[in-house]
C-alpha positions in Angstrom: 17.6 21.9 -6.0 17.4 18.1 -5.7 14.5 16.8 -3.7 15.7 13.7 -1.9 13.5 10.8 -0.9 14.7 8.0 1.4 13.5 4.5 0.4 13.7 1.7 3.0 13.7 -1.5 1.0 12.3 -4.8 2.4 13.7 -4.8 6.0 11.4 -7.5 7.0 11.3 -10.1 9.8 12.1 -13.3 7.8 14.5 -11.6 5.4 16.4 -9.9 8.3 17.1 -13.2 10.0 18.7 -14.7 6.9 21.1 -11.7 6.5 24.8 -11.7 7.3 24.8 -11.8 11.1 28.0 -9.7 11.2 26.2 -6.8 9.5 22.5 -6.9 10.1 22.3 -5.2 13.5 24.5 -2.3 12.3 22.4 -2.1 9.1 19.2 -1.7 11.1 20.8 0.9 13.5 21.9 2.9 10.4 18.5 2.7 8.8 17.0 4.1 12.0 19.4 7.0 12.0 18.5 7.7 8.3 14.8 7.6 9.1 15.2 9.8 12.1 17.2 12.3 10.1 14.8 12.2 7.2 11.9 12.9 9.6 13.7 15.8 11.3 14.6 17.4 8.0 11.3 16.9 6.2 12.7 14.4 3.7 10.0 12.0 2.6 10.3 8.3 3.4 8.9 5.5 1.4 8.9 1.8 2.6 8.6 -1.4 0.7 7.8 -5.0 1.7 8.6 -8.0 -0.5 5.8 -10.5 -0.4 4.9 -9.8 3.3 2.6 -12.8 3.5 5.6 -15.0 3.2 8.4 -12.8 4.5 6.8 -11.0 7.3 6.4 -7.3 7.9 8.9 -4.5 8.4 10.9 -5.1 11.6 9.1 -3.8 14.7 12.0 -1.7 15.8 11.9 0.1 12.4 8.1 0.4 12.4 8.4 2.5 15.6 10.5 5.1 13.8 8.5 4.9 10.6 5.3 5.9 12.4 2.4 5.3 10.1 4.3 5.2 6.8 2.3 2.6 4.8 4.5 0.1 3.0 4.3 -0.5 -0.7 3.8 -4.3 -1.0 5.5 -5.9 -3.9 6.4 -9.1 -5.6 8.7 -7.5 -8.2 12.2 -7.3 -7.0 12.6 -3.6 -8.0 10.6 -1.1 -6.0 9.7 0.5 -9.3 7.5 -2.6 -9.9 5.4 -2.0 -6.8 1.9 -0.6 -7.6 1.9 3.1 -6.9 5.6 3.5 -6.0 6.7 5.5 -9.1 3.6 7.6 -8.9 4.3 8.5 -5.3 7.9 9.2 -6.0 6.9 11.5 -8.8 4.2 13.3 -6.7 6.9 14.0 -4.1 9.1 15.5 -6.7 11.8 13.0 -5.9 14.7 13.3 -8.2 17.3 11.9 -5.8 16.5 8.6 -4.1 18.6 7.4 -1.1 18.3 3.6 -0.9 18.8 1.5 2.3 17.6 -2.0 3.1 17.7 -5.6 1.9 19.2 -7.2 -0.2 22.0 -5.1 -1.7 22.5 -7.3 -4.8 18.8 -8.0 -5.5 16.0 -5.5 -4.5 18.2 -2.6 -3.7 20.3 -3.0 -6.9 17.4 -3.6 -9.2 15.6 -0.6 -7.8 18.7 1.5 -8.3 19.0 0.3 -11.9 15.3 1.0 -12.7 15.5 4.5 -11.2 18.8 5.4 -12.9 17.2 4.3 -16.2 14.4 6.8 -15.5 16.9 9.6 -14.9 16.6 9.7 -11.1 19.8 10.2 -9.1 20.5 7.3 -6.8 22.6 7.0 -3.7 23.0 3.7 -1.9 23.9 3.9 1.7 26.5 1.1 2.0 26.4 0.7 5.8 22.6 0.6 5.7 22.2 -2.2 3.2 22.8 -5.9 3.7 22.9 -9.3 1.9 23.0 -12.9 3.0 26.6 -13.2 2.0 29.4 -10.5 2.1 30.4 -11.3 -1.5 26.9 -10.5 -2.8 26.8 -7.2 -0.9 30.1 -6.2 -2.6 28.9 -7.3 -6.0 25.6 -5.4 -5.7 27.4 -2.2 -4.6 29.9 -2.5 -7.4 27.3 -3.1 -10.1 25.3 -0.1 -8.8 28.4 2.1 -8.9 29.2 1.0 -12.4 25.6 1.9 -13.5 26.0 5.4 -12.0 24.7 5.2 -8.4 26.7 6.9 -5.7 27.8 4.6 -2.9 27.9 6.5 0.4 27.5 6.1 4.2 24.9 6.9 6.8 27.0 9.7 8.3 27.7 11.3 4.9 24.0 11.3 4.0 23.0 12.9 7.3 25.6 15.6 6.9 24.7 16.2 3.3 21.0 16.6 4.3 22.0 18.9 7.1 24.2 21.1 5.0 25.5 23.2 7.9 26.5 22.8 11.6 24.9 26.0 13.0 21.3 24.6 13.3 19.1 23.0 15.9 18.7 20.0 13.5 22.5 19.6 13.5 22.7 19.6 17.3 19.9 17.1 17.5 21.0 14.7 14.8 24.8 14.8 15.6 23.9 13.0 18.8 22.7 10.0 16.7 26.1 9.7 15.0 28.2 9.5 18.1 
């Protein structure tokens, strides 16, 4: 069975403020839903930060749901270039990565391409990613799809992780999706 891992890519203070204002708040709300679902269902969560000295840390409202998850700091655009990231993914047995974060056409896309090249299944949560411009978001998602990534939604991911409606987890998590 596939072992999913949620990866939250570079949702940082200075990057967030530069994102498409029409999408960014919904993106953060959806990332929070994904993290809460992952926590409830024992899905590992990895977090990255692109050059935090210059771009700030992960948004405070996300840090609260991420608890003490230490971020992988990076200067490479792909998360695969962050020291220790691939080792951690391998140690978790992650063969299916669910990507959310910033920016869809740069760090999210390049991470997807690197992971696909390594034989990892990749899903990108379209309503939990963002770019500065809508056109770049669409280009990033299209290129990822062409390369073999599955483009999906927050709600779809949560229901896929749940698998069934007759559980306490379903009753708890379905409230987040209303």
